[in-house]
Backbone bond lengths (Angstrom), bond angles and torsions (degrees), N, CA, C in turn:
res aa  C-N    CA-C-N  psi(-1)  N-CA   C-N-CA  omega(-1)  CA-C   N-CA-C  phi
1 R - - - 1.503 - - 1.571 101.64 -
2 V 1.331 111.96 132.97 1.411 120.53 177.65 1.576 108.75 -118.16
3 V 1.490 113.60 131.16 1.419 119.58 -175.51 1.577 105.59 -117.30
4 C 1.245 115.63 111.91 1.509 117.85 175.23 1.454 107.28 -141.99
5 P 1.279 122.23 133.02 1.466 122.73 -173.66 1.425 113.77 -65.56
6 G 1.308 117.10 -27.32 1.488 127.51 -171.88 1.524 108.69 -81.13
7 L 1.277 122.29 -18.18 1.481 119.35 178.84 1.624 111.56 -72.25
8 R 1.225 113.61 142.90 1.479 124.00 -172.96 1.572 110.83 -63.57
9 D 1.285 116.18 -29.93 1.455 121.27 -175.55 1.502 113.31 -88.38
10 Q 1.399 116.14 2.49 1.485 120.57 177.84 1.560 106.33 -81.19
11 A 1.325 114.60 143.98 1.438 121.59 -176.51 1.542 112.06 -65.05
12 Q 1.335 116.70 -31.31 1.442 120.72 -174.64 1.490 111.11 -108.19
13 Q 1.252 119.24 21.19 1.427 129.88 -175.93 1.562 107.96 -47.50
14 G 1.474 116.84 -59.28 1.354 121.15 -173.71 1.591 112.75 -60.74
15 L 1.401 114.91 -43.16 1.384 116.02 178.96 1.578 110.11 -66.23
16 A 1.351 116.62 -38.59 1.560 114.65 -173.49 1.536 108.59 -77.89
17 M 1.223 125.83 -11.87 1.395 128.86 173.93 1.469 117.33 -77.23
18 R 1.321 111.15 -27.10 1.614 111.64 -177.00 1.523 112.26 -62.01
19 P 1.391 118.88 -42.01 1.448 112.35 -178.50 1.531 113.13 -95.35
20 L 1.271 116.18 1.00 1.563 117.89 -175.27 1.534 104.99 -105.54
21 V 1.392 111.88 142.43 1.426 119.47 174.25 1.472 112.05 -86.58
22 A 0.990 173.35 133.66 1.436 170.15 -170.40 1.531 117.97 43.12
23 G 1.279 122.20 16.66 1.434 132.44 171.62 1.498 113.21 95.09
24 G 1.339 111.99 11.46 1.577 114.60 169.79 1.486 106.72 82.99
25 T 1.461 115.92 178.33 1.332 119.36 177.07 1.503 111.29 -133.82
26 V 1.351 116.01 19.12 1.463 116.64 173.49 1.590 110.88 -104.69
27 L 1.352 116.54 136.98 1.435 111.09 172.72 1.458 108.33 -144.74
28 G 1.317 119.78 175.64 1.406 117.15 -174.31 1.657 102.96 -135.87
29 A 1.268 116.29 150.57 1.293 126.55 174.46 1.513 117.23 -136.98
30 D 1.447 117.42 128.96 1.314 120.71 -177.56 1.531 110.04 -103.30
31 L 1.249 119.67 107.37 1.438 127.40 -173.03 1.513 114.94 -82.48
32 A 1.364 113.28 126.28 1.407 116.48 177.53 1.627 105.60 -63.84
33 G 1.232 109.99 142.38 1.597 119.13 -173.45 1.336 112.64 99.84
34 G 1.386 125.53 4.96 1.464 129.23 172.22 1.615 113.96 62.32
35 Q 1.234 112.65 -146.12 1.508 119.91 -171.10 1.448 109.74 -61.89
36 E 1.367 116.27 -43.19 1.624 115.77 -177.02 1.488 110.85 -63.19
37 A 1.287 119.72 -36.02 1.447 123.88 171.67 1.513 115.27 -62.64
38 A 1.382 114.46 -47.00 1.339 122.44 176.38 1.592 116.22 -55.42
39 F 1.462 106.43 -47.49 1.466 113.66 174.21 1.610 116.42 -61.17
40 R 1.255 107.85 -39.08 1.610 107.84 178.94 1.538 110.33 -69.52
41 F 1.294 112.01 -30.62 1.565 115.29 -179.72 1.552 110.50 -71.42
42 L 1.375 113.76 -39.50 1.590 118.10 176.59 1.419 112.99 -63.24
43 N 1.496 111.93 -41.90 1.457 114.38 -172.31 1.535 109.75 -76.33
44 A 1.265 121.17 -16.98 1.445 122.32 -175.31 1.537 109.57 -88.84
45 L 1.299 120.37 -14.75 1.395 122.46 176.80 1.601 112.54 -59.78
46 E 1.236 115.83 140.33 1.593 115.67 175.99 1.543 106.09 -118.09
47 I 1.346 123.29 -30.39 1.472 116.40 -174.86 1.452 108.98 -92.80
48 V 1.433 116.52 -41.91 1.534 127.27 -173.03 1.610 102.67 -77.49
49 S 1.300 116.34 131.69 1.371 123.68 173.29 1.598 113.73 -94.00
50 I 1.272 110.51 141.29 1.511 121.71 175.88 1.528 105.76 -71.93
51 S 1.400 118.85 131.37 1.349 121.77 173.49 1.482 109.65 -144.82
52 N 1.431 120.66 164.98 1.363 121.56 169.76 1.547 118.63 -92.89
53 N 1.279 116.53 2.98 1.366 124.04 176.86 1.527 111.74 -144.59
54 L 1.223 119.59 167.51 1.538 125.25 178.28 1.377 111.65 -118.86
55 G 1.430 112.26 144.33 1.381 115.83 176.98 1.564 109.56 128.86
56 D 1.215 114.85 87.41 1.581 119.74 179.89 1.552 105.98 -162.79
57 A 1.448 116.90 170.46 1.336 119.71 176.85 1.528 111.01 -75.31
58 K 1.278 109.35 -26.88 1.640 115.80 -178.98 1.523 106.19 -95.30
59 S 1.349 112.18 151.51 1.523 120.14 -179.09 1.556 107.55 -68.94
60 I 1.379 108.76 130.86 1.531 113.24 178.54 1.536 106.59 -136.50
61 I 1.264 120.25 161.96 1.412 127.12 -178.60 1.518 113.51 -144.90
62 T 1.201 117.06 142.16 1.486 129.80 -175.11 1.457 112.46 -125.32
63 H 1.462 116.80 157.06 1.348 122.27 178.21 1.525 100.98 -119.67
64 P 1.347 120.08 91.40 1.540 125.56 -176.99 1.539 116.46 -49.49
65 A 1.296 118.97 -39.51 1.424 119.50 176.84 1.480 120.98 -50.47
66 T 1.366 111.87 -39.68 1.401 124.77 -179.87 1.546 118.70 -99.15
67 T 1.366 115.61 -4.09 1.462 122.43 -168.50 1.658 104.03 -120.77
68 T 1.320 108.60 -100.35 1.425 118.82 -172.89 1.546 117.14 -63.86
69 Y 1.457 119.64 -21.23 1.491 120.56 -174.39 1.647 99.65 -119.90
70 Q 1.308 124.33 10.96 1.371 124.04 -177.51 1.521 117.21 -45.78
71 R 1.329 115.54 -36.11 1.517 123.60 -173.12 1.464 109.36 -80.66
72 L 1.335 124.93 -12.24 1.436 123.71 -171.28 1.552 101.27 -86.01
73 S 1.433 110.84 156.87 1.441 120.21 177.39 1.614 108.63 -75.09
74 A 1.255 116.57 163.96 1.466 118.60 -179.98 1.437 112.12 -63.20
75 E 1.308 115.75 -35.13 1.602 117.36 173.49 1.467 111.39 -67.10
76 Q 1.351 123.51 -31.90 1.457 123.67 -173.35 1.583 100.52 -77.72
77 K 1.265 122.02 -42.07 1.368 124.84 179.10 1.529 111.77 -59.67
78 A 1.338 116.49 -49.75 1.460 119.14 175.08 1.439 113.95 -57.29
79 A 1.245 120.08 -39.51 1.492 125.74 -179.59 1.575 108.28 -65.18
80 L 1.249 123.07 -31.43 1.375 129.96 174.66 1.583 115.37 -83.16
81 G 1.296 119.55 -16.36 1.440 126.18 -177.25 1.573 109.43 88.12
82 I 1.362 116.50 20.40 1.552 113.75 179.55 1.461 108.46 -96.65
83 T 1.392 112.97 98.83 1.427 114.36 -174.93 1.555 109.61 -97.52
84 P 1.450 119.94 172.80 1.335 117.06 -173.58 1.634 110.76 -71.35
85 G 1.319 114.23 -13.15 1.513 114.95 -177.96 1.526 112.32 -97.67
86 L 1.386 118.37 1.54 1.363 121.25 -170.33 1.543 109.35 -79.06
87 V 1.269 118.61 133.27 1.484 130.55 167.21 1.460 115.79 -121.45
88 R 1.359 112.95 143.36 1.605 109.04 178.45 1.485 106.16 -122.62
89 L 1.331 115.50 128.43 1.418 120.54 -172.04 1.473 110.36 -115.89
90 S 1.390 117.68 128.91 1.556 124.81 -179.80 1.479 105.17 -107.54
91 L 1.348 116.62 112.71 1.363 119.79 179.99 1.563 114.74 -72.90
92 G 1.323 116.33 134.20 1.554 116.36 174.04 1.476 115.27 -102.36
93 I 1.299 113.22 -142.38 1.501 120.51 -176.31 1.355 122.64 -99.20
94 E 1.452 116.02 2.11 1.515 124.22 -178.80 1.448 105.23 -60.67
95 D 1.433 113.18 161.90 1.474 117.05 169.44 1.496 114.73 -58.63
96 G 1.383 107.92 127.98 1.489 115.33 176.15 1.419 122.23 -45.68
97 A 1.302 115.04 -45.86 1.530 121.61 -177.58 1.554 105.54 -64.78
98 D 1.321 115.64 -42.58 1.555 117.03 178.01 1.501 110.84 -57.45
99 L 1.324 118.59 -44.76 1.499 121.87 179.33 1.447 113.25 -65.49
100 V 1.340 116.82 -46.51 1.440 117.19 173.18 1.497 114.95 -54.43
101 A 1.354 116.65 -42.13 1.545 119.01 178.12 1.539 109.87 -63.80
102 D 1.384 115.17 -45.78 1.391 115.97 -176.12 1.572 112.17 -66.93
103 V 1.282 121.52 -32.74 1.529 124.79 179.48 1.588 106.34 -72.93
104 T 1.277 114.68 -45.50 1.441 118.00 -178.52 1.515 112.35 -61.36
105 R 1.357 119.21 -46.76 1.486 120.33 174.67 1.459 110.46 -61.39
106 A 1.202 122.30 -41.83 1.435 125.59 179.21 1.678 113.12 -59.76
107 L 1.286 109.06 -49.06 1.406 115.81 172.77 1.464 116.13 -52.55
108 D 1.306 115.45 -44.14 1.452 124.11 175.83 1.487 111.04 -59.38
109 A 1.414 119.48 -33.07 1.566 119.76 176.94 1.363 114.49 -83.69
110 A 1.416 115.73 -14.86 1.536 115.73 179.27 1.607 106.04 -77.67
């Protein structure tokens, strides 16, 4: 499952596009296999850096369930759509083809 406010099939797409110029550069992906798959994916990235927050010139990624939302109960996380397999990626200024290759390789490792 991919969560990106700029995608046309997202419920909040119209609202999200008002403040964004080209759809933004942050997206979420909910990996099948939960936290284990998410951690395998995170650890397999070579270009993208793991972080506990988003917002930098370089590409960074976070695992919300164990960072920014760690203090919420499982029920609260579920209500917000924060699943064990969810990762959030903030794209930076690296070469797009390099980022695609890095994420694709890491997904294969997940």
